[in-house]
TIKOLPA-594907 format. One record per residue (C-alpha): chain; residue number from 1; x, y, z; residue in three letters. Coordinates in steps of 0.1 Angstrom, whole numbers. Example, Ala and Ser with C-alpha at 12.3 -4.5 7.8 and 13.67 -1.06 7.14 Angstrom:
> A|1|123|-45|78|ALA
> A|2|137|-11|71|SER
***
This chain:
> A|1|0|1|-1|UNK
> A|2|11|34|-13|UNK
> A|3|18|61|20|UNK
> A|4|-4|85|14|UNK
> A|5|17|109|36|UNK
> A|6|53|123|25|UNK
> A|7|75|149|44|UNK
> A|8|81|184|25|UNK
> A|9|101|214|36|UNK
> A|10|93|248|39|UNK
> A|11|100|283|43|UNK
> A|12|83|287|74|UNK
> A|13|86|250|95|UNK
> A|14|110|233|84|UNK
> A|15|104|197|76|UNK
> A|16|64|191|77|UNK
> A|17|46|162|69|UNK
> A|18|16|166|45|UNK
> A|19|-13|149|31|UNK
> A|20|-2|140|-5|UNK
> A|21|-35|141|-19|UNK
> A|22|-36|173|-6|UNK
> A|23|-11|188|-33|UNK
> A|24|-26|216|-58|UNK
> A|25|-14|219|-91|UNK
> A|26|-16|253|-109|UNK
> A|27|-23|247|-143|UNK
> A|28|-12|283|-152|UNK
> A|29|13|296|-126|UNK
> A|30|19|324|-105|UNK
> A|31|35|355|-123|UNK
> A|32|74|356|-120|UNK
> A|33|71|320|-106|UNK
> A|34|70|301|-139|UNK
> A|35|87|270|-130|UNK
> A|36|68|257|-100|UNK
> A|37|35|243|-104|UNK
> A|38|26|221|-71|UNK
> A|39|20|240|-39|UNK
> A|40|2|231|-5|UNK
> A|41|-21|253|16|UNK
> A|42|-8|253|51|UNK
> A|43|-23|268|81|UNK
> A|44|-7|292|96|UNK
> A|45|-10|283|138|UNK
> A|46|-1|320|148|UNK
> A|47|-21|335|124|UNK
> A|48|-60|325|121|UNK
> A|49|-73|328|85|UNK
> A|50|-39|334|68|UNK
> A|51|-24|305|49|UNK
> A|52|11|296|36|UNK
> A|53|8|287|-4|UNK
> A|54|41|264|1|UNK
> A|55|57|254|-30|UNK
> A|56|64|216|-33|UNK
> A|57|96|215|-57|UNK
> A|58|112|250|-39|UNK
> A|59|113|252|-1|UNK
> A|60|123|287|-2|UNK
> A|61|96|300|-23|UNK
> A|62|60|303|0|UNK
> A|63|33|331|-2|UNK
> A|64|11|341|24|UNK
> A|65|-24|341|12|UNK
> A|66|-58|350|27|UNK
> A|67|-95|354|18|UNK
> A|68|-96|390|6|UNK
> A|69|-136|390|22|UNK
> A|70|-121|395|56|UNK
> A|71|-108|426|51|UNK
> A|72|-125|438|17|UNK
> A|73|-161|423|26|UNK
> A|74|-175|437|-8|UNK
> A|75|-146|419|-27|UNK
> A|76|-159|398|-57|UNK
> A|77|-141|374|-77|UNK
> A|78|-147|383|-116|UNK
> A|79|-122|365|-137|UNK
> A|80|-126|359|-176|UNK
> A|81|-143|329|-187|UNK
> A|82|-111|313|-202|UNK
> A|83|-95|315|-168|UNK
> A|84|-124|296|-155|UNK
> A|85|-121|271|-181|UNK
> A|86|-86|263|-169|UNK
> A|87|-103|253|-135|UNK
> A|88|-124|225|-154|UNK
> A|89|-153|233|-132|UNK
> A|90|-180|206|-128|UNK
> A|91|-217|211|-112|UNK
> A|92|-210|207|-77|UNK
> A|93|-171|217|-80|UNK
> A|94|-161|246|-50|UNK
> A|95|-139|272|-59|UNK
> A|96|-119|288|-32|UNK
> A|97|-100|319|-38|UNK
> A|98|-70|338|-21|UNK
> A|99|-50|369|-25|UNK
> A|100|-15|373|-17|UNK
> A|101|-6|392|7|UNK
> A|102|24|411|16|UNK
> A|103|36|414|53|UNK
> A|104|63|447|59|UNK
> A|105|83|453|91|UNK
> A|106|51|475|100|UNK
> A|107|22|454|100|UNK
> A|108|-4|484|99|UNK
> A|109|12|488|62|UNK
> A|110|1|449|55|UNK
> A|111|-11|447|13|UNK
> A|112|-32|425|-7|UNK
> A|113|-33|419|-45|UNK
> A|114|-68|419|-54|UNK
> A|115|-60|424|-93|UNK
> A|116|-39|385|-89|UNK
> A|117|-64|360|-71|UNK
> A|118|-55|327|-66|UNK
> A|119|-86|305|-74|UNK
> A|120|-88|270|-70|UNK
> A|121|-110|243|-80|UNK
> A|122|-107|223|-47|UNK
> A|123|-123|189|-54|UNK
> A|124|-98|187|-84|UNK
> A|125|-68|208|-68|UNK
> A|126|-64|224|-95|UNK
> A|127|-55|267|-96|UNK
> A|128|-43|294|-116|UNK
> A|129|-34|330|-105|UNK
> A|130|-62|348|-126|UNK
> A|131|-62|390|-132|UNK
> A|132|-93|401|-120|UNK
> A|133|-118|422|-144|UNK
> A|134|-125|446|-116|UNK
> A|135|-108|478|-124|UNK
> A|136|-110|492|-93|UNK
> A|137|-89|464|-77|UNK
> A|138|-51|473|-74|UNK
> A|139|-18|451|-67|UNK
> A|140|-10|467|-32|UNK
> A|141|-43|473|-15|UNK
> A|142|-40|484|22|UNK
> A|143|-56|454|45|UNK
> A|144|-60|476|73|UNK
> A|145|-67|512|54|UNK
> A|146|-89|522|88|UNK
> A|147|-60|513|112|UNK
> A|148|-63|538|144|UNK
> A|149|-40|520|170|UNK
> A|150|-59|517|205|UNK
> A|151|-47|540|229|UNK
> A|152|-34|528|262|UNK
> A|153|-55|538|295|UNK
> A|154|-24|564|302|UNK
> A|155|-26|576|267|UNK
> A|156|-46|612|262|UNK
***
């Protein structure tokens, strides 16, 4: 019987065990990373709702991704029908979408790429990085645009 678990090297956690059948295949690669097509989605234990999109082929290649609606509730996934066709959707298949996050030293300046969502057919584990048809979206949208630090009890 074939082993259903494999050990991979990750950027954030070193070596970890993952279920082989959870690998995601990118039919169209992430822009700028054309040589890498296989990734795992790994929960970030220290940041709920954030995930590592970890390359299976390159341990040092990982992206932080999040559901964009957590920070922009009115976000709409609007992609070209050609992009949609790459996902091989059938009735009952679930689409999951994420956006890539950039976390600078000052976390209040975190940005997300709404223009290039990661779209996954969760049932078939097929993904693409699409181009959003929404003209209002950018590649560096502040996640905390209304961020105001809370004042401590002694602050005035």
